[in-house]
N, C-alpha and C positions, 0 to 999 in steps of 0.2 A: 126827877132823876137824881140819884145819890151822887155825891162828889167822888170822882175817880182820881185818886192821888198816886202819882208815880213814886212818892216816897214810901207810901204804904205798900205798893207793889214791889218795890225794890228793897224793902227792909230785911233785917236779919243781921245777926252778929252785932257789930257796933252801931248799926243804923236802927234807931227806935221807930217803930211804926206809928207812934203817937206824935211824931214831928210833922204833923199835917195840920192844915188850917181847920179841918173839921174838928180836931181835938182842941185846938187853941182858940176857937171862935169866941168863947166866953172871955178868955184872957184878953184878946184883942179888943173886944167891945168895951172893956173896962179901962183901956188906955186913956190917959187924960187928953182932952181936945187941946190943940195947940202944941202938941209934942214937937220939940225941935230936933235938929239933926244931932245935937250934942247929947240928947237924952235917949237915944235908941239903945244904948248899952244898959238895959234894964235887967234886974235880977230875975224877973218873971219870964224873960225871953231868953235867958242864958241856957243853952243846951249842953255845952261842953266847955271845959277849961283845962288846959294843961300848961306846961312851962312856956310854950311857944305861941299858942293861939287861943282865942276865944271864938266860940261859934254861937251866933244869935239867930233866933227864929225869924224867918222872913216869909210872909204870906204870898208866895209866888209859885205855889205848887199847882199850876194850871198849864195844860198844853192843849192846843186845838188839834184833835186827831185828824182833821181835814187839811191841816196846814201844808203848804207847798214848799216852804222853806223853814227850817228850824235853825234859828240864830243862837249860837251857844257862846255866851260869855263865860268867864272863869268863875266868878262868884258875885253876888250882889255887892255893890259898893255902899258906903255909908249913905250917899245920896239916894240910891235906889231903894235901900232898906227903909229910909225915912219916908219916901214916897209911898211905898207899898203899905207900910204900917198906917200911915195917915189915911190913905184912901180906903183900905179895907176896913179899918176900925170905924170910920165914918159911915160906910155903907151898912155894916153889920148893926150899928146902933140905930140906923134908920129902918131896920127890919128886912134888909135884903138877904137873899140866900148866899151860901158860900160861893158857888160858881159865879153868880152875878157880881158879887163883891170883888172876887179875884179878877174877873174880866174887866173891871173898871180901872185897873191899874195899867196905865199906858206907859210901859217901860221904855218904848222907843222915844217918847216925848222927853224922857229924862236924859237922853244923850246930849252931850255938849255939842254946840254948833259945829265946831271943827271936826269932832269925831263923826258926826252924822255926815258931813260933806265928804270926808275921806272914805267912809263906808260906802256911800253911794257911788263915788268915783271908781273905787276898786271893784265893786260888784258889777257896775256897768262894763268895766274893763275886762271882765272875764265872761261877758255875754249873758249875765243873769237876766238883764232886762229883756233881751230878745227872747230868751227861753220862756219868760213869763208873759210875753206878748205885750210889753209896755215900752214906752219911749225911754224911760229912765227908771232906775230903782228908787228914785225919789218918791214915786207913787206908793211905795210900801209905807211911807210915813204919812201919806195923805189919803189918796183916793182908794188904795187897795191894801189896807193894813190887815185884812182878813187872810191874806196869803202867807203871812209870816207869823210864827210863834216864837217868842223870845224866851229862852231858858238859860240854865246855868249848869256848868260842870259840877259845881258844888252848890246845891240848891239853897242853902242858907248862908248868911253873911259871916265871913271869916275875917277877923281882925287880928293882926299880928300884935302881940302884947308889947307895949312900950311903957316901962315903969314911970309912973307919975304923969302919964299923958294918955289921951284917948288912943285906942288901938288904931293901927294903920291898915288901910285896905290891903288885903292879901293879893299879891301879884305873882305868886309862884314859889316863894320861899317861906317855909320849908317846902321842898319838892313834894309833889303829889305821891310818887311811889314810896317815899320814905316815911310818910305819915299815915299810920293805919286807918284813922278815921277819914281823912281826905281821900285816901285811896279807895276806901269802901264807897264813898259817894260816887266816884267815877265808875268803878267796876259794877256797882249794883244799881244805884239810883239813876245815873245818866243812861245806863243801858235800858232800864225800865221806861224812862222818859222817852227816849227815841223810839222804842217799840210801840208807844202809844200814837205815834205819828209816822206810820211805816212808809208812806209815800213821799215824805219830805226830804228834800236835799238838806244835808247838814252842813252849816257854815260856821265853823268854830273861829272865834276871834282871837288870834294870837297863838303862840307856841304852847303855852300851858294848857289852853282849852283844847288845842289839837291833840296834845298828849293824852288828855282825858278821854277823847273819843277813841283813841287806840286802846286805852286801858279798858274801855267799855266794850270792846270787841265789835264795834260797829262795822258794817260792810263798807270796805274802803271805796267801793264804787259810788256810794252816796255821800262821802265826806270830801269837802273841798280842802284838801290837805295843803298847808302852806300859806293860807290867807293871813296876812299880818294883822296885828291889833291896830284898829284905825285911829287910835288916840294920836293927837298932835304931838304928844310927848315921845312918841316912838320914832326916834331919829333914823332907824334903819328901815322904816316902813316901805319907802319907794324902792330901795334896792332889793329888799326881800320880795316885794310884789313882782317886780320885773323879772327876777330870776325864776319865778314859778308861774308866771302868767299863762304861758302856753299850756302847761300841764293842768292848771286850774280851769282854764277855758274848756279843755277837753273833758274834764270831769263833769262840768255843768252840761255840756252838749250831750254827753253820753247818758247822763241820768234822765234827761228829758226827751231823749229820742224814743 
């Protein structure tokens, strides 16, 4: 079965349909073994550069159409980019197909321990575990990973340019609506991505990812609007969660009813 890519399906205008793993497979297979996190900003992976950001290719263009939950982060971090490049390049060099190589990337495993614990706690707190018929959403990381598909509002890695230093992980500045390319990823690519998993509840992590789901025009009935970013560095996480908990619980219950 040919690789079905949401970037190709959402391309047009500023989004190049060649920004897909199928097109980059040979480039990925030629990456040096032992690539470090400091070496991911490579010229052969650079897709776009302007005064504010660099955009680097990330082989993460896979979504499970049968997923029950679509977990939407803002953009791959340097750590997630390194994991994806390492795993996919290794699998391609071993002769695996594109979808098999992409499926080998366990993005959830790359979540920091505190981030994972916070995500599980908040997801349980809005009743997602009950809706999925499990004792805790911890099962999504262990026994039932097939229920969740991890994706991104911006499908490739965005680094904010810092003169003389490696780029910083993008966290929402410059704002999505004010940057034409980043805006196009939300309105075109994320929309195509979500359309490929039409039965999935969409769980955006943080305000910027939530904004992207609105820009994508997703049905608000399937989006858990208000879910805070689970990072331990998010000092407003608990207050934000409690202020929207009842609303988010109702969204989960309504989608799975």
